[in-house]
C-alpha positions, 0 to 999 in steps of 0.5 A: 424360471426369473433367474433364466428370464434375467439372464436371456435379457442381460444377453439381449441387452449385452448385444447392444453394449460396447465391448468395453463394457461388456468386458467391465461387465463380466470382471464385475460378474467374476467378482461377485461371483468369487465373493459368492464361493467365498461366502456360500458353502454349497449354493440350491439349484432348482430344476430350471436351472439344471435345465439351462445348464444342460441346454448351454452344454450342448451350444457352447462347445467351451462351456467346461471353464464357465460353470463356477459353483458346479463341475462338469461332471456334475452338468453332464451327469443332470443331462444323462438323468433328464435324458433317461427320465425322457424316455423312461416317461415315453417308454411307459403304458397304462397296462404293463406287459403283454395287451391281451389277445381275444378268444377266437370261436 
């Protein structure tokens, strides 16, 4: 949850930065990401990270170019899994099967 909050704070801060500062910041972050990709073979993502990317892919039309540590098809699979979990949870009843019918005397 903490990475998502830090991303949102960084977004708000970027709204008040100059364009040149923002481009330099993006350049620095891209370099850090390139170094990270060379040193860490596979980063571990928590469910909130997956939810963030699934949410971002819905809002941002050109999101395919952004993630460097996961493939776009992985994000689409997370979306599908979350969708299935949501509807599975809604459709589950306390007792399976048809409800009992009261006997008529």
